[in-house]
C-alpha positions in Angstrom: 5.7 -1.5 -18.1 6.6 -4.8 -19.5 5.6 -6.8 -16.4 4.4 -6.3 -12.8 5.1 -8.4 -9.7 2.2 -9.8 -7.7 2.3 -11.3 -4.3 -0.2 -12.3 -1.6 0.5 -12.8 1.9 -1.3 -15.9 2.1 0.9 -17.7 0.0 4.3 -18.8 0.7 7.3 -17.1 -1.1 8.0 -18.9 -4.3 11.3 -17.1 -4.9 11.0 -17.1 -8.7 10.0 -13.6 -9.1 6.6 -14.5 -10.4 5.5 -11.9 -12.7 2.2 -11.1 -14.7 2.1 -10.7 -18.5 1.8 -7.1 -19.7 -1.7 -5.7 -19.6 -3.1 -8.4 -17.0 -4.2 -6.7 -13.9 -2.0 -7.6 -10.8 -3.8 -9.5 -8.0 -4.4 -7.3 -5.0 -2.0 -8.3 -2.3 -4.2 -7.6 0.4 -2.3 -7.3 3.7 -5.1 -6.5 6.2 -5.9 -8.9 9.0 -8.7 -10.6 6.7 -7.0 -11.1 3.4 -9.0 -9.6 0.6 -10.6 -6.8 2.7 -9.6 -3.3 1.8 -10.4 0.1 3.2 -9.6 2.2 6.3 -8.3 0.3 9.3 -7.6 1.3 13.0 -3.9 -0.1 12.4 -1.7 -1.1 9.6 -1.6 -4.9 9.4 1.9 -6.3 10.5 1.7 -8.4 7.2 2.1 -5.3 5.2 5.9 -5.1 6.2 6.3 -8.8 5.6 4.6 -8.6 2.0 6.9 -5.5 1.4 10.1 -7.2 2.2 9.2 -10.4 0.4 8.6 -8.4 -2.7 11.8 -6.4 -2.5 13.7 -9.8 -2.4 12.2 -10.7 -5.7 12.5 -7.6 -7.5 14.2 -4.3 -8.1 10.6 -2.9 -9.2 9.5 -0.2 -6.8 7.1 -1.6 -4.0 4.2 0.3 -2.9 2.0 -0.9 0.1 -1.6 0.4 0.5 -4.3 -1.8 1.9 -5.7 -0.1 4.8 -3.6 3.0 5.0 -5.6 5.9 6.3 -3.4 8.0 9.0 0.1 9.8 8.7 1.2 7.2 11.2 0.3 4.3 9.2 1.4 6.0 6.0 4.9 6.4 7.8 4.8 2.7 9.1 3.9 1.5 5.3 6.8 3.6 4.0 9.4 1.9 6.1 9.2 -1.2 3.9 8.1 0.4 0.5 8.9 2.8 -2.0 5.5 4.4 -2.1 2.2 4.3 -0.1 -1.3 4.2 -1.7 -4.3 5.7 -0.2 -7.8 5.0 -1.4 -10.7 4.7 0.8 -9.4 7.3 3.3 -9.2 9.9 0.7 -12.5 9.0 -1.2 -14.3 9.3 2.2 -13.1 12.8 2.8 -14.0 13.9 -0.7 -17.6 12.1 -0.3 -18.1 14.0 3.1 -17.5 17.2 1.2 -13.6 17.9 1.6 -13.5 19.0 -1.9 -10.0 19.6 -3.7 -8.6 21.7 -0.9 -9.5 19.1 1.9 -8.0 16.2 -0.1 -4.8 18.2 -0.8 -4.5 19.1 2.9 -5.1 15.2 3.9 -2.3 14.0 1.4 0.1 16.6 2.7 -0.7 15.2 6.3 0.2 11.8 5.2 3.3 13.1 3.3 4.2 14.9 6.4 4.0 11.5 8.4 6.2 9.7 5.9 8.7 12.5 5.8 8.8 12.7 9.8 9.8 9.2 9.8 12.6 9.2 7.3 
């Protein structure tokens, strides 16, 4: 992709569709209660929806939300304001606890079912 949109909930919206040059990694748009902290959470931060809406106003590029998503309910909530949902820590934890490929696939299927049930 030629450019990537980047946003942070701690910055006010600029409205100029700020993009990063190709090849430069995007800033991590942390959306938990403590900006910059990632990983599994007991709830999806309300700022996730705000950031999702803000980015959608600035670009036609698909928007993904993923900081703290670890349950089907959180995935469904994130999908309400995004085109995609990113899950990292919750999946990695399951694999490290011995879930293996089949357990990882079951977990991803549970997340997908949560998203599909909300749409």
